[in-house]
Structure formats: C-alpha cells, structure tokens
PDB file with SEQRES, HELIX, SHEET and CRYST1 records, atoms N, CA, C and O in Angstrom:
SEQRES   1 A   78  UNK UNK UNK UNK UNK UNK UNK UNK UNK UNK UNK UNK UNK          
SEQRES   2 A   78  UNK UNK UNK UNK UNK UNK UNK UNK UNK UNK UNK UNK UNK          
SEQRES   3 A   78  UNK UNK UNK UNK UNK UNK UNK UNK UNK UNK UNK UNK UNK          
SEQRES   4 A   78  UNK UNK UNK UNK UNK UNK UNK UNK UNK UNK UNK UNK UNK          
SEQRES   5 A   78  UNK UNK UNK UNK UNK UNK UNK UNK UNK UNK UNK UNK UNK          
SEQRES   6 A   78  UNK UNK UNK UNK UNK UNK UNK UNK UNK UNK UNK UNK UNK          
HELIX    1 AA1 UNK A   21  UNK A   23  5                                   3    
SHEET    1 AA1 3 UNK A  14  UNK A  19  0                                        
SHEET    2 AA1 3 UNK A   2  UNK A   8 -1                                        
SHEET    3 AA1 3 UNK A  38  UNK A  41 -1                                        
CRYST1    1.000    1.000    1.000  90.00  90.00  90.00 P 1           1          
ATOM      1  N   UNK A   1     -17.319  -0.644  -2.210  1.00  0.00           N  
ATOM      2  CA  UNK A   1     -16.664   0.496  -2.812  1.00  0.00           C  
ATOM      3  C   UNK A   1     -15.165   0.442  -2.498  1.00  0.00           C  
ATOM      4  O   UNK A   1     -14.777   0.111  -1.378  1.00  0.00           O  
ATOM      5  N   UNK A   2     -14.338   0.762  -3.469  1.00  0.00           N  
ATOM      6  CA  UNK A   2     -12.889   0.761  -3.237  1.00  0.00           C  
ATOM      7  C   UNK A   2     -12.430   1.942  -2.395  1.00  0.00           C  
ATOM      8  O   UNK A   2     -13.065   2.996  -2.380  1.00  0.00           O  
ATOM      9  N   UNK A   3     -11.330   1.750  -1.703  1.00  0.00           N  
ATOM     10  CA  UNK A   3     -10.703   2.788  -0.906  1.00  0.00           C  
ATOM     11  C   UNK A   3      -9.556   3.376  -1.722  1.00  0.00           C  
ATOM     12  O   UNK A   3      -8.662   2.644  -2.146  1.00  0.00           O  
ATOM     13  N   UNK A   4      -9.572   4.686  -1.946  1.00  0.00           N  
ATOM     14  CA  UNK A   4      -8.552   5.373  -2.732  1.00  0.00           C  
ATOM     15  C   UNK A   4      -7.772   6.317  -1.841  1.00  0.00           C  
ATOM     16  O   UNK A   4      -8.301   6.844  -0.862  1.00  0.00           O  
ATOM     17  N   UNK A   5      -6.501   6.530  -2.186  1.00  0.00           N  
ATOM     18  CA  UNK A   5      -5.655   7.466  -1.457  1.00  0.00           C  
ATOM     19  C   UNK A   5      -5.482   8.741  -2.271  1.00  0.00           C  
ATOM     20  O   UNK A   5      -5.357   8.700  -3.495  1.00  0.00           O  
ATOM     21  N   UNK A   6      -5.475   9.877  -1.573  1.00  0.00           N  
ATOM     22  CA  UNK A   6      -5.349  11.186  -2.208  1.00  0.00           C  
ATOM     23  C   UNK A   6      -4.288  12.008  -1.477  1.00  0.00           C  
ATOM     24  O   UNK A   6      -4.005  11.770  -0.303  1.00  0.00           O  
ATOM     25  N   UNK A   7      -3.710  12.970  -2.180  1.00  0.00           N  
ATOM     26  CA  UNK A   7      -2.794  13.940  -1.590  1.00  0.00           C  
ATOM     27  C   UNK A   7      -3.277  15.326  -1.999  1.00  0.00           C  
ATOM     28  O   UNK A   7      -3.606  15.564  -3.161  1.00  0.00           O  
ATOM     29  N   UNK A   8      -3.317  16.234  -1.031  1.00  0.00           N  
ATOM     30  CA  UNK A   8      -3.751  17.606  -1.290  1.00  0.00           C  
ATOM     31  C   UNK A   8      -2.583  18.409  -1.851  1.00  0.00           C  
ATOM     32  O   UNK A   8      -1.503  18.430  -1.260  1.00  0.00           O  
ATOM     33  N   UNK A   9      -2.790  19.066  -2.981  1.00  0.00           N  
ATOM     34  CA  UNK A   9      -1.757  19.901  -3.590  1.00  0.00           C  
ATOM     35  C   UNK A   9      -1.519  21.184  -2.795  1.00  0.00           C  
ATOM     36  O   UNK A   9      -0.456  21.792  -2.920  1.00  0.00           O  
ATOM     37  N   UNK A  10      -2.475  21.601  -1.988  1.00  0.00           N  
ATOM     38  CA  UNK A  10      -2.337  22.838  -1.217  1.00  0.00           C  
ATOM     39  C   UNK A  10      -1.538  22.641   0.069  1.00  0.00           C  
ATOM     40  O   UNK A  10      -0.615  23.406   0.347  1.00  0.00           O  
ATOM     41  N   UNK A  11      -1.889  21.616   0.860  1.00  0.00           N  
ATOM     42  CA  UNK A  11      -1.247  21.457   2.168  1.00  0.00           C  
ATOM     43  C   UNK A  11      -0.419  20.183   2.304  1.00  0.00           C  
ATOM     44  O   UNK A  11       0.304  20.026   3.289  1.00  0.00           O  
ATOM     45  N   UNK A  12      -0.508  19.270   1.335  1.00  0.00           N  
ATOM     46  CA  UNK A  12       0.266  18.033   1.386  1.00  0.00           C  
ATOM     47  C   UNK A  12      -0.352  16.924   2.212  1.00  0.00           C  
ATOM     48  O   UNK A  12       0.259  15.868   2.382  1.00  0.00           O  
ATOM     49  N   UNK A  13      -1.545  17.140   2.727  1.00  0.00           N  
ATOM     50  CA  UNK A  13      -2.235  16.140   3.535  1.00  0.00           C  
ATOM     51  C   UNK A  13      -2.508  14.884   2.705  1.00  0.00           C  
ATOM     52  O   UNK A  13      -2.948  14.974   1.558  1.00  0.00           O  
ATOM     53  N   UNK A  14      -2.244  13.704   3.296  1.00  0.00           N  
ATOM     54  CA  UNK A  14      -2.584  12.425   2.659  1.00  0.00           C  
ATOM     55  C   UNK A  14      -3.820  11.887   3.354  1.00  0.00           C  
ATOM     56  O   UNK A  14      -3.890  11.866   4.583  1.00  0.00           O  
ATOM     57  N   UNK A  15      -4.797  11.451   2.565  1.00  0.00           N  
ATOM     58  CA  UNK A  15      -6.026  10.938   3.145  1.00  0.00           C  
ATOM     59  C   UNK A  15      -6.642   9.896   2.229  1.00  0.00           C  
ATOM     60  O   UNK A  15      -6.267   9.778   1.062  1.00  0.00           O  
ATOM     61  N   UNK A  16      -7.592   9.139   2.768  1.00  0.00           N  
ATOM     62  CA  UNK A  16      -8.271   8.074   2.031  1.00  0.00           C  
ATOM     63  C   UNK A  16      -9.747   8.387   1.931  1.00  0.00           C  
ATOM     64  O   UNK A  16     -10.316   9.052   2.797  1.00  0.00           O  
ATOM     65  N   UNK A  17     -10.369   7.894   0.850  1.00  0.00           N  
ATOM     66  CA  UNK A  17     -11.815   8.044   0.653  1.00  0.00           C  
ATOM     67  C   UNK A  17     -12.379   6.774   0.041  1.00  0.00           C  
ATOM     68  O   UNK A  17     -11.776   6.183  -0.855  1.00  0.00           O  
ATOM     69  N   UNK A  18     -13.528   6.363   0.527  1.00  0.00           N  
ATOM     70  CA  UNK A  18     -14.297   5.293  -0.109  1.00  0.00           C  
ATOM     71  C   UNK A  18     -15.109   5.932  -1.209  1.00  0.00           C  
ATOM     72  O   UNK A  18     -15.966   6.777  -0.947  1.00  0.00           O  
ATOM     73  N   UNK A  19     -14.842   5.531  -2.457  1.00  0.00           N  
ATOM     74  CA  UNK A  19     -15.543   6.132  -3.590  1.00  0.00           C  
ATOM     75  C   UNK A  19     -15.800   5.065  -4.632  1.00  0.00           C  
ATOM     76  O   UNK A  19     -15.102   4.052  -4.687  1.00  0.00           O  
ATOM     77  N   UNK A  20     -16.797   5.296  -5.451  1.00  0.00           N  
ATOM     78  CA  UNK A  20     -17.059   4.378  -6.552  1.00  0.00           C  
ATOM     79  C   UNK A  20     -15.930   4.489  -7.570  1.00  0.00           C  
ATOM     80  O   UNK A  20     -15.209   5.487  -7.599  1.00  0.00           O  
ATOM     81  N   UNK A  21     -15.782   3.475  -8.394  1.00  0.00           N  
ATOM     82  CA  UNK A  21     -14.754   3.487  -9.435  1.00  0.00           C  
ATOM     83  C   UNK A  21     -14.982   4.673 -10.369  1.00  0.00           C  
ATOM     84  O   UNK A  21     -14.023   5.308 -10.807  1.00  0.00           O  
ATOM     85  N   UNK A  22     -16.220   4.971 -10.669  1.00  0.00           N  
ATOM     86  CA  UNK A  22     -16.547   6.078 -11.569  1.00  0.00           C  
ATOM     87  C   UNK A  22     -16.141   7.429 -10.985  1.00  0.00           C  
ATOM     88  O   UNK A  22     -15.830   8.353 -11.736  1.00  0.00           O  
ATOM     89  N   UNK A  23     -16.138   7.557  -9.663  1.00  0.00           N  
ATOM     90  CA  UNK A  23     -15.815   8.829  -9.016  1.00  0.00           C  
ATOM     91  C   UNK A  23     -14.357   8.922  -8.561  1.00  0.00           C  
ATOM     92  O   UNK A  23     -13.961   9.937  -7.988  1.00  0.00           O  
ATOM     93  N   UNK A  24     -13.560   7.895  -8.801  1.00  0.00           N  
ATOM     94  CA  UNK A  24     -12.191   7.830  -8.278  1.00  0.00           C  
ATOM     95  C   UNK A  24     -11.334   9.021  -8.675  1.00  0.00           C  
ATOM     96  O   UNK A  24     -10.561   9.515  -7.854  1.00  0.00           O  
ATOM     97  N   UNK A  25     -11.446   9.495  -9.904  1.00  0.00           N  
ATOM     98  CA  UNK A  25     -10.604  10.592 -10.382  1.00  0.00           C  
ATOM     99  C   UNK A  25     -11.281  11.960 -10.319  1.00  0.00           C  
ATOM    100  O   UNK A  25     -10.701  12.955 -10.753  1.00  0.00           O  
ATOM    101  N   UNK A  26     -12.489  12.021  -9.789  1.00  0.00           N  
ATOM    102  CA  UNK A  26     -13.164  13.304  -9.637  1.00  0.00           C  
ATOM    103  C   UNK A  26     -12.568  14.071  -8.459  1.00  0.00           C  
ATOM    104  O   UNK A  26     -12.030  13.473  -7.526  1.00  0.00           O  
ATOM    105  N   UNK A  27     -12.666  15.376  -8.508  1.00  0.00           N  
ATOM    106  CA  UNK A  27     -12.139  16.218  -7.444  1.00  0.00           C  
ATOM    107  C   UNK A  27     -12.790  15.861  -6.113  1.00  0.00           C  
ATOM    108  O   UNK A  27     -13.976  15.537  -6.043  1.00  0.00           O  
ATOM    109  N   UNK A  28     -11.972  15.931  -5.050  1.00  0.00           N  
ATOM    110  CA  UNK A  28     -12.518  15.737  -3.704  1.00  0.00           C  
ATOM    111  C   UNK A  28     -11.864  16.739  -2.764  1.00  0.00           C  
ATOM    112  O   UNK A  28     -10.764  17.232  -3.015  1.00  0.00           O  
ATOM    113  N   UNK A  29     -12.561  17.024  -1.690  1.00  0.00           N  
ATOM    114  CA  UNK A  29     -12.118  18.046  -0.755  1.00  0.00           C  
ATOM    115  C   UNK A  29     -11.159  17.486   0.279  1.00  0.00           C  
ATOM    116  O   UNK A  29     -11.386  16.407   0.828  1.00  0.00           O  
ATOM    117  N   UNK A  30     -10.095  18.212   0.543  1.00  0.00           N  
ATOM    118  CA  UNK A  30      -9.120  17.858   1.570  1.00  0.00           C  
ATOM    119  C   UNK A  30      -9.765  18.018   2.947  1.00  0.00           C  
ATOM    120  O   UNK A  30     -10.378  19.052   3.213  1.00  0.00           O  
ATOM    121  N   UNK A  31      -9.644  17.031   3.823  1.00  0.00           N  
ATOM    122  CA  UNK A  31     -10.248  17.147   5.150  1.00  0.00           C  
ATOM    123  C   UNK A  31      -9.518  18.140   6.059  1.00  0.00           C  
ATOM    124  O   UNK A  31     -10.074  18.566   7.071  1.00  0.00           O  
ATOM    125  N   UNK A  32      -8.280  18.515   5.714  1.00  0.00           N  
ATOM    126  CA  UNK A  32      -7.504  19.433   6.551  1.00  0.00           C  
ATOM    127  C   UNK A  32      -7.722  20.889   6.181  1.00  0.00           C  
ATOM    128  O   UNK A  32      -8.093  21.701   7.029  1.00  0.00           O  
ATOM    129  N   UNK A  33      -7.489  21.229   4.891  1.00  0.00           N  
ATOM    130  CA  UNK A  33      -7.574  22.645   4.486  1.00  0.00           C  
ATOM    131  C   UNK A  33      -8.810  22.940   3.635  1.00  0.00           C  
ATOM    132  O   UNK A  33      -9.049  24.094   3.276  1.00  0.00           O  
ATOM    133  N   UNK A  34      -9.589  21.923   3.312  1.00  0.00           N  
ATOM    134  CA  UNK A  34     -10.828  22.027   2.544  1.00  0.00           C  
ATOM    135  C   UNK A  34     -10.616  22.492   1.096  1.00  0.00           C  
ATOM    136  O   UNK A  34     -11.559  22.940   0.443  1.00  0.00           O  
ATOM    137  N   UNK A  35      -9.388  22.384   0.604  1.00  0.00           N  
ATOM    138  CA  UNK A  35      -9.096  22.704  -0.788  1.00  0.00           C  
ATOM    139  C   UNK A  35      -9.647  21.599  -1.680  1.00  0.00           C  
ATOM    140  O   UNK A  35      -9.735  20.445  -1.261  1.00  0.00           O  
ATOM    141  N   UNK A  36     -10.014  21.947  -2.898  1.00  0.00           N  
ATOM    142  CA  UNK A  36     -10.488  20.964  -3.870  1.00  0.00           C  
ATOM    143  C   UNK A  36      -9.358  20.527  -4.792  1.00  0.00           C  
ATOM    144  O   UNK A  36      -9.613  19.973  -5.862  1.00  0.00           O  
ATOM    145  N   UNK A  37      -8.108  20.770  -4.390  1.00  0.00           N  
ATOM    146  CA  UNK A  37      -6.958  20.469  -5.233  1.00  0.00           C  
ATOM    147  C   UNK A  37      -6.269  19.154  -4.869  1.00  0.00           C  
ATOM    148  O   UNK A  37      -5.057  19.026  -5.042  1.00  0.00           O  
ATOM    149  N   UNK A  38      -7.014  18.190  -4.373  1.00  0.00           N  
ATOM    150  CA  UNK A  38      -6.449  16.888  -4.036  1.00  0.00           C  
ATOM    151  C   UNK A  38      -6.459  15.991  -5.267  1.00  0.00           C  
ATOM    152  O   UNK A  38      -7.396  16.021  -6.064  1.00  0.00           O  
ATOM    153  N   UNK A  39      -5.401  15.189  -5.411  1.00  0.00           N  
ATOM    154  CA  UNK A  39      -5.344  14.247  -6.533  1.00  0.00           C  
ATOM    155  C   UNK A  39      -5.091  12.836  -6.013  1.00  0.00           C  
ATOM    156  O   UNK A  39      -4.482  12.646  -4.960  1.00  0.00           O  
ATOM    157  N   UNK A  40      -5.567  11.857  -6.765  1.00  0.00           N  
ATOM    158  CA  UNK A  40      -5.439  10.456  -6.387  1.00  0.00           C  
ATOM    159  C   UNK A  40      -4.008  10.001  -6.620  1.00  0.00           C  
ATOM    160  O   UNK A  40      -3.384  10.382  -7.610  1.00  0.00           O  
ATOM    161  N   UNK A  41      -3.486   9.184  -5.705  1.00  0.00           N  
ATOM    162  CA  UNK A  41      -2.150   8.621  -5.826  1.00  0.00           C  
ATOM    163  C   UNK A  41      -2.235   7.101  -5.755  1.00  0.00           C  
ATOM    164  O   UNK A  41      -3.225   6.548  -5.274  1.00  0.00           O  
ATOM    165  N   UNK A  42      -1.199   6.436  -6.234  1.00  0.00           N  
ATOM    166  CA  UNK A  42      -1.157   4.982  -6.165  1.00  0.00           C  
ATOM    167  C   UNK A  42      -0.970   4.536  -4.728  1.00  0.00           C  
ATOM    168  O   UNK A  42      -0.156   5.102  -3.997  1.00  0.00           O  
ATOM    169  N   UNK A  43      -1.710   3.536  -4.326  1.00  0.00           N  
ATOM    170  CA  UNK A  43      -1.618   2.992  -2.975  1.00  0.00           C  
ATOM    171  C   UNK A  43      -0.486   1.984  -2.910  1.00  0.00           C  
ATOM    172  O   UNK A  43      -0.186   1.302  -3.890  1.00  0.00           O  
ATOM    173  N   UNK A  44       0.140   1.899  -1.742  1.00  0.00           N  
ATOM    174  CA  UNK A  44       1.148   0.874  -1.498  1.00  0.00           C  
ATOM    175  C   UNK A  44       0.495  -0.206  -0.659  1.00  0.00           C  
ATOM    176  O   UNK A  44      -0.161   0.084   0.342  1.00  0.00           O  
ATOM    177  N   UNK A  45       0.675  -1.455  -1.069  1.00  0.00           N  
ATOM    178  CA  UNK A  45       0.102  -2.550  -0.315  1.00  0.00           C  
ATOM    179  C   UNK A  45       1.002  -3.765  -0.430  1.00  0.00           C  
ATOM    180  O   UNK A  45       1.817  -3.857  -1.349  1.00  0.00           O  
ATOM    181  N   UNK A  46       0.859  -4.691   0.493  1.00  0.00           N  
ATOM    182  CA  UNK A  46       1.680  -5.898   0.511  1.00  0.00           C  
ATOM    183  C   UNK A  46       1.023  -6.984  -0.318  1.00  0.00           C  
ATOM    184  O   UNK A  46      -0.199  -7.134  -0.317  1.00  0.00           O  
ATOM    185  N   UNK A  47       1.846  -7.735  -1.021  1.00  0.00           N  
ATOM    186  CA  UNK A  47       1.362  -8.885  -1.768  1.00  0.00           C  
ATOM    187  C   UNK A  47       2.211 -10.088  -1.431  1.00  0.00           C  
ATOM    188  O   UNK A  47       3.363  -9.947  -1.019  1.00  0.00           O  
ATOM    189  N   UNK A  48       1.659 -11.251  -1.599  1.00  0.00           N  
ATOM    190  CA  UNK A  48       2.407 -12.486  -1.408  1.00  0.00           C  
ATOM    191  C   UNK A  48       2.931 -12.961  -2.748  1.00  0.00           C  
ATOM    192  O   UNK A  48       2.211 -12.971  -3.746  1.00  0.00           O  
ATOM    193  N   UNK A  49       4.184 -13.352  -2.756  1.00  0.00           N  
ATOM    194  CA  UNK A  49       4.762 -13.957  -3.947  1.00  0.00           C  
ATOM    195  C   UNK A  49       4.894 -15.443  -3.680  1.00  0.00           C  
ATOM    196  O   UNK A  49       4.710 -15.886  -2.546  1.00  0.00           O  
ATOM    197  N   UNK A  50       5.208 -16.216  -4.700  1.00  0.00           N  
ATOM    198  CA  UNK A  50       5.382 -17.652  -4.540  1.00  0.00           C  
ATOM    199  C   UNK A  50       6.302 -17.972  -3.383  1.00  0.00           C  
ATOM    200  O   UNK A  50       7.356 -17.351  -3.247  1.00  0.00           O  
ATOM    201  N   UNK A  51       5.930 -18.926  -2.548  1.00  0.00           N  
ATOM    202  CA  UNK A  51       6.755 -19.315  -1.419  1.00  0.00           C  
ATOM    203  C   UNK A  51       6.429 -18.554  -0.153  1.00  0.00           C  
ATOM    204  O   UNK A  51       7.043 -18.804   0.884  1.00  0.00           O  
ATOM    205  N   UNK A  52       5.489 -17.641  -0.203  1.00  0.00           N  
ATOM    206  CA  UNK A  52       5.116 -16.888   0.991  1.00  0.00           C  
ATOM    207  C   UNK A  52       4.470 -17.796   2.007  1.00  0.00           C  
ATOM    208  O   UNK A  52       3.875 -18.814   1.654  1.00  0.00           O  
ATOM    209  N   UNK A  53       4.586 -17.429   3.278  1.00  0.00           N  
ATOM    210  CA  UNK A  53       4.026 -18.276   4.324  1.00  0.00           C  
ATOM    211  C   UNK A  53       2.703 -17.736   4.859  1.00  0.00           C  
ATOM    212  O   UNK A  53       2.202 -18.225   5.872  1.00  0.00           O  
ATOM    213  N   UNK A  54       2.133 -16.733   4.191  1.00  0.00           N  
ATOM    214  CA  UNK A  54       0.829 -16.245   4.579  1.00  0.00           C  
ATOM    215  C   UNK A  54       0.844 -15.098   5.575  1.00  0.00           C  
ATOM    216  O   UNK A  54      -0.217 -14.572   5.908  1.00  0.00           O  
ATOM    217  N   UNK A  55       2.020 -14.691   6.064  1.00  0.00           N  
ATOM    218  CA  UNK A  55       2.056 -13.582   7.012  1.00  0.00           C  
ATOM    219  C   UNK A  55       2.734 -12.349   6.445  1.00  0.00           C  
ATOM    220  O   UNK A  55       3.146 -11.469   7.201  1.00  0.00           O  
ATOM    221  N   UNK A  56       2.859 -12.267   5.106  1.00  0.00           N  
ATOM    222  CA  UNK A  56       3.452 -11.106   4.479  1.00  0.00           C  
ATOM    223  C   UNK A  56       4.899 -11.298   4.108  1.00  0.00           C  
ATOM    224  O   UNK A  56       5.445 -10.522   3.325  1.00  0.00           O  
ATOM    225  N   UNK A  57       5.547 -12.344   4.667  1.00  0.00           N  
ATOM    226  CA  UNK A  57       6.932 -12.639   4.303  1.00  0.00           C  
ATOM    227  C   UNK A  57       6.940 -13.541   3.085  1.00  0.00           C  
ATOM    228  O   UNK A  57       6.090 -14.422   2.958  1.00  0.00           O  
ATOM    229  N   UNK A  58       7.871 -13.336   2.207  1.00  0.00           N  
ATOM    230  CA  UNK A  58       8.023 -14.243   1.086  1.00  0.00           C  
ATOM    231  C   UNK A  58       9.467 -14.679   1.033  1.00  0.00           C  
ATOM    232  O   UNK A  58      10.379 -13.895   1.294  1.00  0.00           O  
ATOM    233  N   UNK A  59       9.662 -15.929   0.695  1.00  0.00           N  
ATOM    234  CA  UNK A  59      11.019 -16.441   0.658  1.00  0.00           C  
ATOM    235  C   UNK A  59      11.620 -16.236  -0.713  1.00  0.00           C  
ATOM    236  O   UNK A  59      10.908 -16.205  -1.717  1.00  0.00           O  
ATOM    237  N   UNK A  60      12.910 -16.097  -0.751  1.00  0.00           N  
ATOM    238  CA  UNK A  60      13.610 -15.929  -2.021  1.00  0.00           C  
ATOM    239  C   UNK A  60      14.117 -17.271  -2.498  1.00  0.00           C  
ATOM    240  O   UNK A  60      14.027 -18.263  -1.774  1.00  0.00           O  
ATOM    241  N   UNK A  61      14.648 -17.316  -3.707  1.00  0.00           N  
ATOM    242  CA  UNK A  61      15.141 -18.561  -4.262  1.00  0.00           C  
ATOM    243  C   UNK A  61      16.415 -19.016  -3.577  1.00  0.00           C  
ATOM    244  O   UNK A  61      16.823 -20.162  -3.768  1.00  0.00           O  
ATOM    245  N   UNK A  62      17.068 -18.162  -2.779  1.00  0.00           N  
ATOM    246  CA  UNK A  62      18.289 -18.548  -2.087  1.00  0.00           C  
ATOM    247  C   UNK A  62      18.005 -19.388  -0.847  1.00  0.00           C  
ATOM    248  O   UNK A  62      18.937 -19.922  -0.245  1.00  0.00           O  
ATOM    249  N   UNK A  63      16.731 -19.519  -0.448  1.00  0.00           N  
ATOM    250  CA  UNK A  63      16.390 -20.345   0.688  1.00  0.00           C  
ATOM    251  C   UNK A  63      16.289 -19.583   1.996  1.00  0.00           C  
ATOM    252  O   UNK A  63      16.072 -20.207   3.034  1.00  0.00           O  
ATOM    253  N   UNK A  64      16.434 -18.290   1.998  1.00  0.00           N  
ATOM    254  CA  UNK A  64      16.270 -17.517   3.222  1.00  0.00           C  
ATOM    255  C   UNK A  64      15.271 -16.397   2.979  1.00  0.00           C  
ATOM    256  O   UNK A  64      15.060 -15.972   1.843  1.00  0.00           O  
ATOM    257  N   UNK A  65      14.660 -15.924   4.055  1.00  0.00           N  
ATOM    258  CA  UNK A  65      13.705 -14.829   3.906  1.00  0.00           C  
ATOM    259  C   UNK A  65      14.433 -13.493   4.004  1.00  0.00           C  
ATOM    260  O   UNK A  65      15.621 -13.455   4.322  1.00  0.00           O  
ATOM    261  N   UNK A  66      13.739 -12.421   3.737  1.00  0.00           N  
ATOM    262  CA  UNK A  66      14.328 -11.086   3.728  1.00  0.00           C  
ATOM    263  C   UNK A  66      14.834 -10.670   5.100  1.00  0.00           C  
ATOM    264  O   UNK A  66      15.717  -9.817   5.188  1.00  0.00           O  
ATOM    265  N   UNK A  67      14.299 -11.248   6.179  1.00  0.00           N  
ATOM    266  CA  UNK A  67      14.722 -10.848   7.515  1.00  0.00           C  
ATOM    267  C   UNK A  67      15.900 -11.666   8.038  1.00  0.00           C  
ATOM    268  O   UNK A  67      16.346 -11.439   9.163  1.00  0.00           O  
ATOM    269  N   UNK A  68      16.419 -12.622   7.244  1.00  0.00           N  
ATOM    270  CA  UNK A  68      17.543 -13.474   7.665  1.00  0.00           C  
ATOM    271  C   UNK A  68      18.799 -13.159   6.862  1.00  0.00           C  
ATOM    272  O   UNK A  68      18.732 -12.638   5.749  1.00  0.00           O  
ATOM    273  N   UNK A  69      19.923 -13.482   7.443  1.00  0.00           N  
ATOM    274  CA  UNK A  69      21.165 -13.408   6.686  1.00  0.00           C  
ATOM    275  C   UNK A  69      21.745 -14.794   6.490  1.00  0.00           C  
ATOM    276  O   UNK A  69      22.714 -14.961   5.750  1.00  0.00           O  
ATOM    277  N   UNK A  70      21.178 -15.769   7.128  1.00  0.00           N  
ATOM    278  CA  UNK A  70      21.665 -17.146   7.016  1.00  0.00           C  
ATOM    279  C   UNK A  70      21.011 -17.855   5.842  1.00  0.00           C  
ATOM    280  O   UNK A  70      20.031 -17.371   5.275  1.00  0.00           O  
ATOM    281  N   UNK A  71      21.560 -18.999   5.487  1.00  0.00           N  
ATOM    282  CA  UNK A  71      20.979 -19.761   4.376  1.00  0.00           C  
ATOM    283  C   UNK A  71      19.792 -20.608   4.829  1.00  0.00           C  
ATOM    284  O   UNK A  71      19.077 -21.159   3.992  1.00  0.00           O  
ATOM    285  N   UNK A  72      19.572 -20.723   6.137  1.00  0.00           N  
ATOM    286  CA  UNK A  72      18.381 -21.382   6.650  1.00  0.00           C  
ATOM    287  C   UNK A  72      17.791 -20.534   7.753  1.00  0.00           C  
ATOM    288  O   UNK A  72      18.503 -19.791   8.427  1.00  0.00           O  
ATOM    289  N   UNK A  73      16.491 -20.648   7.933  1.00  0.00           N  
ATOM    290  CA  UNK A  73      15.807 -19.726   8.840  1.00  0.00           C  
ATOM    291  C   UNK A  73      14.663 -20.434   9.539  1.00  0.00           C  
ATOM    292  O   UNK A  73      13.829 -21.065   8.889  1.00  0.00           O  
ATOM    293  N   UNK A  74      14.618 -20.337  10.840  1.00  0.00           N  
ATOM    294  CA  UNK A  74      13.499 -20.900  11.592  1.00  0.00           C  
ATOM    295  C   UNK A  74      12.229 -20.100  11.385  1.00  0.00           C  
ATOM    296  O   UNK A  74      11.127 -20.634  11.511  1.00  0.00           O  
ATOM    297  N   UNK A  75      12.379 -18.806  11.064  1.00  0.00           N  
ATOM    298  CA  UNK A  75      11.220 -17.925  10.883  1.00  0.00           C  
ATOM    299  C   UNK A  75      10.400 -18.313   9.664  1.00  0.00           C  
ATOM    300  O   UNK A  75       9.176 -18.411   9.746  1.00  0.00           O  
ATOM    301  N   UNK A  76      11.061 -18.535   8.538  1.00  0.00           N  
ATOM    302  CA  UNK A  76      10.325 -18.869   7.305  1.00  0.00           C  
ATOM    303  C   UNK A  76      10.441 -20.348   6.965  1.00  0.00           C  
ATOM    304  O   UNK A  76       9.967 -20.775   5.912  1.00  0.00           O  
ATOM    305  N   UNK A  77      11.063 -21.138   7.834  1.00  0.00           N  
ATOM    306  CA  UNK A  77      11.161 -22.587   7.702  1.00  0.00           C  
ATOM    307  C   UNK A  77      11.938 -23.033   6.476  1.00  0.00           C  
ATOM    308  O   UNK A  77      11.604 -24.051   5.870  1.00  0.00           O  
ATOM    309  N   UNK A  78      12.961 -22.293   6.103  1.00  0.00           N  
ATOM    310  CA  UNK A  78      13.837 -22.692   4.997  1.00  0.00           C  
ATOM    311  C   UNK A  78      15.227 -22.925   5.500  1.00  0.00           C  
ATOM    312  O   UNK A  78      16.116 -23.269   4.722  1.00  0.00           O  
TER     313      UNK A  78                                                      
END                                                                             
C-alpha cells in the first residue's frame, strides 16, 4: 500500500497514512484534532538524476556537485 501525506485544514497538522490507491483521496481523520477536514498533499522525495553517485547527490554538467564551489570535487569524484 502506498504512503500518502495529508494536511489538516482545521489545525494544520501534517501526517502520513498507508492507504490503497482507491482510498487516497477519501476523507481521513486528523490524528491531532480528529477533524475530517484533512486533504492529501504532494509528497517531497529525493530522486537521482543522471550522474548521481547513489547517495542522493547528483552532479551537474559543470563537473561539480551541489555541495562544492570548485570545478573538481573529491566528494562526487569530478
């Protein structure tokens, strides 16, 4: 079952629920205030782009990673 993120319109609480795809947009109860006014929000997650080294960092076409200011980097091996 997928994990979905929700935000409560009453209290602003952010929470996650394991729900079927069919139930993803159905109303669910807020665990904090028990309101049924929670709505699903888009989740933020990390992805690897071309040139990534497998630990969440991806290299840019300039030859350095996002955590470097130099044109070569021991961290991302460029």
